[in-house]
N, C-alpha and C positions, 0 to 999 in steps of 0.2 A: 386764817387771816385773809388769804387770797380770795376765798369764796365770799367773805364778808365785804371786802372791798369791791368785789364784782357786783354784789347786790346793791351797794351804795351807788355804784355807777349806773346801774339800771334805774334806780329811783331818781337819782340826780339829773340824769339827762332825759328823763321822762319818755319812756318808750311808747306809750300806747297811742298816742296819736294826735299820733298817726291818725289816727283813725278817726278822726272827727268825733271827739266827745261832743255831743250835739248841743252846743250852746247856740241859742237863737235869740239874741237880745234885741231890744227895741233899737231901731236904726235912728241915728241922729242926722242933723242937717249938715254937719261938718265931716271932714275926713276923719277916719279913725283907723287904728291898727290894733289887732288883738293877737296875743301870743298864747298858745294853748299847749298843754302837755298833760300827761297822765301816767298812771301806773296800772298795768293790766296783768295780774297773775293768770295768764291764759293757759288754755289747753290747745294743743295743735294735733290735728289728724291729717295725714297725707297718705294717699293710696294711688295706685295706677299700674301702668305696665311700662317697664323700661327695658329696652333691648329684648323684647319678647318675654320678659320675666315679670310676673305680677308681684306686688309688694303692698303691705298695709302696715302703717306705723302710727302710734299715738304716744304723746308725751306731754306732761305738764311742765310749766316753766321751772318749778322747783327741781324736777328731774333733769331738765336740760342744763341748768346752772350747776347742779351737783356732779353730773357725769361728763360734762364737756367744758372746754375753755371757750366761753361765749361772750361776745360783745353785742350789746343791744342799744340802739338809741333811735329817737324819732321826735316828731313835734309837728306843730301846725301854726301857720301865720295867716291872718285874714286882714285884707284892706277893704274899706267900704266908704261910700258917700251917699247919703240919702237912702234910697231903697236898693241901690246897686252894691254888690260886693263881689269879691273874688278871694278864694283861699287856696293855699297849697300845703299839703301835708305829706309826710314821708316817713319811712321806717327802714332800718338796716339791721340785719341779724347775721352774725357769723359764728358758727359753732364748729369747734375742732376737737377731735378725740383721737387718742392713740392707745393701743393695747399691745403689749409685748414689744418686740423689736423688729428689725428688718430681716431677721432670720425666721421668725414665726410670730405673727401678729397682724394688726390691721391699723389703718389710718384713715380718718374721715375728715373732710373739710366741706361744710355746707354753708352757702351764703344765699340770702334772700333780700332783695331791695325792692321798694315800692315807692311810687310818687303818684299823688292824686291832685290834679288841678281842676278847679270848678269855678264857673262864673254864674252868679245868681241874682235874682230879683225878688224883693219882698212884695209878693203878690197880694197879701192881705194883712192889714193892720186893723184890729178892732178894739176900741176902748171898752173896758169892762167896769170902769169906775174905780174910785179909790186909788188912782195912780197906776192901775194895771192895764197892760196892753197885750193882747194875744197877737201872734204873728205867724204867718205861713210863708215860707220861701220856696221858690222853684229854682232849679239849677241844671246846668249841663257842662260837661267837660270831658276829661280823659284820665284814665288810670294806666300807669306803667308798672309792669312787674318783671323782675329779672331773677331767675332761680338758677343757681350753679351748684353742682355736687361733684366732688372728687373723692374717689374711694380707691384705696390700695390694700390688697391682701397679700401677706407674705407667708408662704408655706414651703417647708422643706421638701414636700412631695410634689405639689403642683407648681411650685415656683412663684414668681411674683405676678399677681393679677391686678390690672389697673382698669378702672372704669370712670370716665368723665362725661358729664352731660351738662348742657346749658340751654335754657329756653328763656326767651324774653318776648314781650308783646305789648301792644297798646290796645286798650278797650275804650271806645266811646261810652260815656255814662250819662244818665239823666237821674235826677233825684229831687227830693224835697226834704225840708226840715220844719219842725213845728215847735213853738214855745207857748206854753200856757201858764200864766202866773196865778198862783193861789193867793199870794199876798204881793206887796211891792218888792219884797226881797226873795221870796221863795216860789219856785215853780217847777214845771216838768218840761223836758225837751225830748225830741225824737228826731232821728235822721234816717233816711233810706236812700240808697243809690242802687241802680241796676244797669247793666250793660253787657257788652260782649262784642265780638268781632275778631279780636286777636285770640280770645278764649271763646269757648262754647257758651259759657254763662259766668257772670261775675256780679256779685251783689254784696252790699254792706248794709247792716241795720244796727241801730243802737237806740237806747232809751235811757234817760237818767233823770235824777232830781238835782236841781241847781239852787244854790243859795248864794246871793250876791251880798257880800259884806259891805261893799262900796260900789260906786260906778265903775271903778277900775279893777276890782278884785272879786273873783267868784270861785267857789268850789262846787264839784259835782260828784255824784256817785250813781253808777248805773251798770248796764250790761251791753256788750258789743259782740256782734257775730260777723265774721268776714269769710266769704266763700268764693272760690273760683274753680273752674274745670277747664283744663287746656288740653287740646288734642293736636299733636304735631305729626306731620306727614314724614318727618325725618325718621330713618330706620332705627336710630339709637334711642329716641324718646317718642313713645307712642301716645301715652296719656298720663296726665297728672291731675289729681284732684286734692284740694286743700281746704280745710276748715280751721279757723282760728276763732276761739270764743272764750268768754269769761267776763267776770266783773271788772269794772273800770272806775278808778278814782281819778278825777281830773281837776285841773286848775287853769284859770284864765286871768291874764293881765290885759287890760284894755286902756289904750291911750288916745 
């Protein structure tokens, strides 16, 4: 029952994004606001070197929900007028797991937060006939990432071992998104962002198919890939690399 409620929470609060399900609709002359969310049954890979020890881990969302007590949520809001727009998206994940007890066992508490703020301009609008308009947007902004991990190992032989690390950084980003309509209601979208500075390399890419039922409601289905590699001069955290990828089902409400 608890796992079922957890999954409903994941779907209800729309985790994926975060991450910019790449809706790129025709810009109007008046102010508008768009609210976006989605569900991404993602796979996560994380590797690196922490306290001079290398590690490599991979997990699917189903494994994470089944084996840990996890909270996930996220979403995106966009404001625009004419050809100009700005959007902010973010995500939060906290996973906790306990095995055994304080005499022999382990305890893990992992948290990752991200925020992405971009300002963009519709650089190209081309009428294709039959009420269809292709658009290309360019954008620039910043990506914030905060990763925290707390681990405790309880052993009757070695005693209690604790290891905590936290890294956070800001990355300047540039990007573009494209929307190509096949019909008045159905089209394809794509988004790409790349940057770095706080990290060595940071990029996001997604592509999807979009169906607009009305001016204010649309659904999409596609695929998203998020990657970053962070190197820290701190002695406790030397290097972290993360990949999050998988299909995305998205929804948009536009007012």
